[in-house]
C-alpha positions in Angstrom: 140.6 19.1 119.0 142.0 15.5 119.4 144.5 16.3 122.4 144.9 19.8 123.9 148.3 21.4 123.5 149.7 21.8 126.6 152.7 23.4 128.9 155.1 20.6 127.9 153.9 19.8 124.0 155.1 16.4 123.1 155.4 15.4 119.5 156.6 11.8 119.2 154.9 11.0 116.2 156.2 14.3 114.4 159.5 13.5 115.8 159.6 10.1 114.1 158.1 11.6 111.0 161.1 14.0 110.7 163.4 11.2 111.0 161.8 9.6 108.3 162.1 13.1 106.2 165.6 13.5 106.8 166.5 9.8 105.9 165.1 10.5 102.4 164.7 14.0 101.9 167.8 16.4 101.8 167.0 18.9 104.8 163.8 17.0 105.6 161.8 19.3 103.5 161.4 20.4 100.2 161.5 24.0 100.9 164.5 25.4 103.3 162.0 27.8 105.2 160.1 24.7 106.0 162.8 22.8 107.8 162.7 21.7 111.4 165.7 24.1 112.0 163.2 27.1 111.9 161.5 25.3 114.8 162.5 24.9 118.5 164.4 21.5 119.0 161.7 18.5 119.2 158.9 21.0 118.5 158.5 20.9 114.5 155.0 19.7 114.1 154.5 17.4 111.2 151.0 18.4 109.5 148.5 15.9 108.9 145.6 18.2 107.4 144.2 21.7 107.5 140.7 23.4 107.2 140.4 26.9 107.0 143.0 28.8 109.2 143.5 25.5 111.4 146.1 22.7 110.9 146.7 19.5 112.7 149.7 17.6 113.3 150.3 13.8 113.1 150.1 14.0 117.0 146.5 15.0 116.8 147.4 18.7 118.0 145.4 21.4 116.6 146.7 25.0 115.6 146.0 28.3 114.9 148.2 28.7 111.9 149.9 31.9 110.4 151.9 32.5 107.0 150.0 29.4 105.6 151.8 27.7 102.8 154.6 30.2 102.9 151.9 32.9 102.5 150.5 31.3 100.1 147.4 30.2 101.4 145.5 33.2 101.9 141.7 32.2 101.5 142.5 29.3 104.2 143.1 25.8 103.4 140.8 23.9 101.3 138.6 27.1 100.4 135.3 25.9 99.1 135.3 27.9 96.0 138.6 26.9 95.3 138.2 23.3 95.6 135.0 23.0 93.4 136.7 24.7 90.8 139.7 22.3 91.0 137.5 19.4 91.2 135.6 20.4 88.3 138.9 20.2 85.9 140.1 17.2 87.4 137.3 15.3 85.8 138.0 17.1 82.4 141.8 16.2 82.1 144.7 18.3 83.4 147.3 18.3 80.7 147.1 18.0 76.7 149.1 18.0 73.9 147.7 21.4 72.9 146.6 24.5 74.9 143.3 24.3 76.5 140.6 26.7 76.6 141.2 27.1 80.2 144.8 28.8 79.3 142.5 31.5 77.1 140.0 32.1 80.1 142.7 32.2 83.1 144.9 34.6 80.9 141.8 36.9 80.2 140.8 36.7 83.9 144.6 37.6 85.3 144.9 40.6 82.8 141.5 42.0 83.9 142.5 41.8 87.5 145.7 43.2 86.8 145.2 45.6 83.9 148.5 47.0 84.1 149.7 44.1 82.2 149.3 43.3 78.4 150.3 39.7 78.4 150.9 36.9 80.9 152.5 33.5 80.8 151.9 31.1 83.5 154.4 28.8 85.6 154.4 26.4 88.7 156.6 28.7 91.0 158.1 32.0 91.6 161.8 31.2 90.6 160.7 30.1 87.2 158.9 33.6 86.5 161.7 35.9 88.1 164.6 33.9 86.1 162.2 34.4 83.2 161.8 38.1 83.7 165.7 38.4 83.9 166.4 36.9 80.9 163.9 38.6 78.9 165.4 41.7 80.1 169.0 40.6 79.3 168.0 39.8 75.9 165.9 43.3 75.0 168.7 45.3 76.4 171.5 43.7 75.1 173.2 43.9 78.9 174.3 41.1 81.4 174.3 42.8 84.8 171.0 42.4 87.0 170.6 44.7 89.7 168.7 43.4 93.1 167.4 45.1 96.3 169.8 44.1 98.6 166.9 44.5 101.4 164.6 41.6 100.1 165.8 38.4 101.3 164.7 36.0 98.2 164.3 36.3 94.5 165.1 32.8 92.9 166.7 29.4 93.4 168.6 30.2 90.2 172.3 30.9 90.0 171.9 34.7 89.1 170.6 35.0 92.9 171.6 32.4 95.0 175.3 33.2 94.3 174.6 36.4 96.0 173.2 34.5 99.4 175.6 33.2 102.2 175.1 29.7 100.3 176.7 30.1 97.1 178.3 26.6 96.9 178.2 25.3 93.2 177.5 28.3 91.6 180.7 29.7 89.6 181.9 33.2 90.7 181.6 34.6 87.2 177.8 34.5 87.4 177.6 35.7 90.6 179.8 39.0 89.5 176.9 39.7 87.1 174.6 40.2 89.9 175.0 43.6 91.9 172.9 45.3 94.6 171.0 48.5 95.7 169.4 49.5 98.4 165.6 50.1 99.1 164.1 53.5 99.4 167.5 55.0 98.2 167.1 56.6 94.9 170.4 58.4 95.0 172.5 55.0 95.7 170.5 53.4 92.7 171.4 56.3 90.5 174.9 56.1 91.6 175.1 52.2 91.1 173.3 52.6 87.4 176.1 55.1 86.6 179.0 53.3 87.8 177.6 50.7 85.5 176.4 52.7 82.8 174.6 50.7 79.9 175.4 47.2 81.7 172.3 46.9 83.8 169.6 45.1 82.2 167.0 45.4 84.8 166.3 46.4 88.3 164.4 43.7 90.4 162.9 44.3 93.5 159.7 43.6 95.8 157.7 46.9 95.3 156.9 46.9 99.5 156.9 44.1 101.9 158.0 45.0 105.5 158.0 48.6 105.1 155.7 51.2 103.0 157.9 52.4 99.8 158.9 56.1 101.2 156.9 59.0 99.3 157.7 59.0 95.3 160.2 56.2 95.8 158.6 53.8 93.1 157.9 56.5 90.5 161.6 57.7 91.1 162.7 54.1 90.2 160.4 53.9 87.2 162.1 57.5 85.9 165.6 55.9 86.8 165.1 52.9 84.7 163.7 54.6 81.9 166.5 57.1 81.8 169.4 54.4 81.9 167.4 52.2 79.7 167.1 48.9 81.9 163.9 47.1 82.8 161.8 47.8 85.9 160.8 44.2 87.3 158.6 44.1 90.3 158.6 40.7 92.3 154.9 40.5 93.6 155.1 37.1 94.5 153.9 38.3 98.4 152.4 41.7 97.5 150.3 40.4 94.6 146.6 40.2 95.8 147.6 41.0 99.6 148.2 44.7 98.7 145.1 45.0 96.1 143.9 42.6 93.7 146.2 44.0 91.3 149.1 44.2 93.4 151.4 46.7 94.6 151.5 48.0 91.2 147.6 48.6 91.4 147.8 50.2 95.1 150.8 52.4 94.3 150.1 53.4 90.6 153.5 52.7 89.3 153.5 50.3 86.4 156.7 48.2 85.9 157.9 46.8 82.5 157.4 43.1 83.8 156.0 41.8 87.1 155.8 38.3 88.8 153.1 36.9 90.7 152.6 33.4 92.6 152.2 32.6 96.3 148.4 34.0 97.0 147.6 33.7 93.4 146.5 29.6 93.6 145.8 29.4 97.4 148.4 26.9 97.6 148.0 25.3 94.2 151.2 25.6 92.1 150.8 28.4 89.6 152.8 31.6 89.2 152.8 34.2 86.5 155.2 36.3 84.3 153.2 39.5 83.4 154.4 42.7 81.7 154.5 44.9 78.3 153.4 43.6 75.3 156.4 44.4 73.3 158.7 42.6 75.9 156.6 39.6 76.7 156.1 38.9 72.5 159.9 38.9 72.4 159.1 35.1 74.0 156.4 34.2 71.3 156.2 34.1 67.6 154.7 37.2 66.5 157.9 39.3 65.9 160.5 39.6 63.8 163.5 39.9 66.0 165.8 37.2 67.8 163.4 34.7 69.8 163.7 34.4 73.7 163.4 31.3 75.2 161.0 32.6 77.8 159.2 29.8 79.5 158.4 26.5 78.3 157.0 24.0 81.4 155.6 20.6 80.9 153.0 21.5 83.8 152.8 25.3 83.4 149.2 25.1 82.5 147.7 22.3 84.3 144.1 23.2 84.1 143.2 22.5 87.8 145.9 24.7 88.9 144.5 27.4 86.4 141.3 27.0 87.6 142.4 27.5 91.2 143.9 31.0 90.1 140.8 31.9 88.6 138.5 31.0 91.6 141.2 33.0 93.9 140.9 36.1 92.0 136.9 36.1 91.7 136.8 35.3 95.4 139.2 38.4 96.2 137.0 40.6 94.0 133.7 39.3 95.2 134.5 39.1 98.6 136.8 42.1 99.3 139.5 39.9 100.6 142.1 42.0 100.8 140.3 44.3 102.8 139.4 41.6 105.1 143.1 40.4 105.5 144.0 43.9 106.4 141.1 44.3 109.2 142.3 41.0 110.6 146.0 42.2 110.5 145.3 45.5 111.9 143.2 43.6 115.1 146.1 41.1 115.6 149.1 44.1 115.3 147.0 46.1 117.8 146.6 43.2 120.2 150.0 41.9 120.0 151.5 45.4 120.8 149.0 46.1 123.6 150.2 42.8 125.4 153.7 43.2 124.8 153.7 46.7 125.8 151.9 45.7 129.1 154.5 43.0 130.0 157.4 45.4 129.6 158.4 43.9 126.4 156.9 46.2 123.6 160.5 47.2 122.6 161.7 43.2 122.1 158.7 41.7 120.5 157.9 44.2 117.5 155.2 43.5 115.1 156.1 45.0 111.6 154.8 45.4 108.0 151.5 46.0 106.3 148.7 44.4 108.0 148.0 41.8 105.6 151.7 40.9 105.9 152.8 41.1 109.4 155.8 39.6 110.5 157.4 39.8 114.3 161.0 40.7 115.2 162.5 39.3 118.6 165.2 41.4 119.9 167.5 41.0 123.0 168.4 42.7 125.7 170.4 45.1 123.7 167.3 45.3 121.3 169.3 43.3 118.7 167.8 40.5 116.7 168.3 37.2 118.5 167.5 33.7 117.3 167.5 32.5 120.8 164.7 34.7 121.7 162.9 33.9 118.7 163.2 30.1 119.9 161.7 31.2 123.2 158.9 33.1 121.6 158.3 30.2 119.4 158.3 27.8 122.1 155.5 29.5 123.9 153.4 30.1 120.9 153.4 26.4 119.7 152.5 25.2 123.7 149.2 27.4 123.1 148.3 26.0 119.8 149.7 28.9 117.8 152.1 27.9 114.5 153.4 31.2 113.7 156.7 31.5 112.1 155.4 35.0 111.0 152.0 36.8 111.6 150.6 36.7 108.3 147.1 36.2 108.3 144.6 34.3 106.0 140.9 35.4 105.4 139.8 32.0 107.1 140.7 33.5 110.4 137.8 34.9 112.8 138.2 37.1 115.9 138.2 34.1 118.2 141.2 33.1 116.3 142.8 36.5 116.8 141.7 37.0 120.5 143.1 33.3 121.2 146.5 34.0 119.6 146.8 37.6 121.6 146.4 35.7 124.7 149.2 33.2 124.0 151.4 35.8 123.1 150.4 37.6 126.5 151.9 34.3 128.0 154.8 34.1 125.7 155.6 37.8 126.8 155.4 36.8 130.5 158.3 34.2 129.8 160.2 36.7 127.6 160.5 39.3 130.3 161.7 36.7 132.7 164.5 36.1 130.3 165.3 39.6 129.6 165.4 40.1 133.5 167.9 37.4 133.5 169.5 38.6 130.7 169.8 35.0 129.2 167.0 33.0 127.8 168.9 29.5 127.7 166.7 28.3 130.5 163.9 28.6 128.2 164.9 27.3 125.2 164.8 23.6 125.4 167.6 22.8 123.2 169.2 24.5 120.3 168.2 27.7 119.0 166.6 28.0 115.7 168.8 28.9 112.7 168.5 31.5 109.8 167.7 29.7 106.5 170.5 31.1 104.4 173.8 30.0 106.5 176.9 28.6 104.9 177.4 25.4 107.1 174.2 23.2 108.4 
């Protein structure tokens, strides 16, 4: 490492780069979750480069990184098999006036990996494919309302979802009124919603699992409700795809949705997403049917050859190298270590690790065991000082045992400070400035 992270981490070049970012880019980042408001004041590193499970900032500090690329880089940065596949295609051209043979091969690879789907269409980001799924559901059912799972934080940047968040500016109320919500894990409440809007709801869209496991029979119950009420069941597998199993949550839990969407881990950082599902539904966006056409997905860059090559390499690597099992093993080691040191420092009820081992998050709770942005700020500040960049504890397969052990040691140091703040019933002296902020808020 070029310079050691110290107790008083200084990021002068990152601060300058952040100022330049804000001068030209609204929010200072192209994804709100990457904004410097998500990090302690003056401690938002601007990244120079990454390799494996590590990244370096423009100040020369090295970090062990978690949640890489908002969970998209699950094999680690610059993974050799992925980079080799991408480089091979770059020399052959990336975009043509007609489909490339790579589109055939990528579709075959995807459908072999996710055998519960009959057809697939690729795009560049998650919002494109979730919105396409919603549009398709509305077209085939002739219904306008969309039912989203209220307990899942994000589905799309498009109006049908963003209008339901605390940032609805610019979205007509008439659009927002067409989106209703149901609670995760509660079949009775979902059935009540479907009955209240009888024959009006086009689809149920949810993450099949994220921070909690689905209750026994829940996903199968949703399948039955969707069938009985004539609506489309959509699984958003942006997070669960590959991390739960190579075929996603649907492959693990054995419940087949009508449509599903994949992204994030699919490209290991390269821009590729997928809408997959039943042939009779998907073909409505094609040319081999006699019904009204659906404008499903049509993107200039959706089938760039190098990104499809990345997706193929990722899926091959997952299957051949047992990556999902490795992610779970690494996550279990990390979760056990964090829980042990937190309990040992007397903060086990305040720093809480949650989620499936391959997709761990942490909650920072105050003296009353309520979620606290101030305590999150304190915790993140101590992690950064120890060389750990961790908005979550979502692992990549590039981590090794030494990385996990170092992370646990840094967490232990953070827990000692956390305990002092709890004893004082005031974390303010340890914040170093304003607290971090939630992404979804009405005012900057």
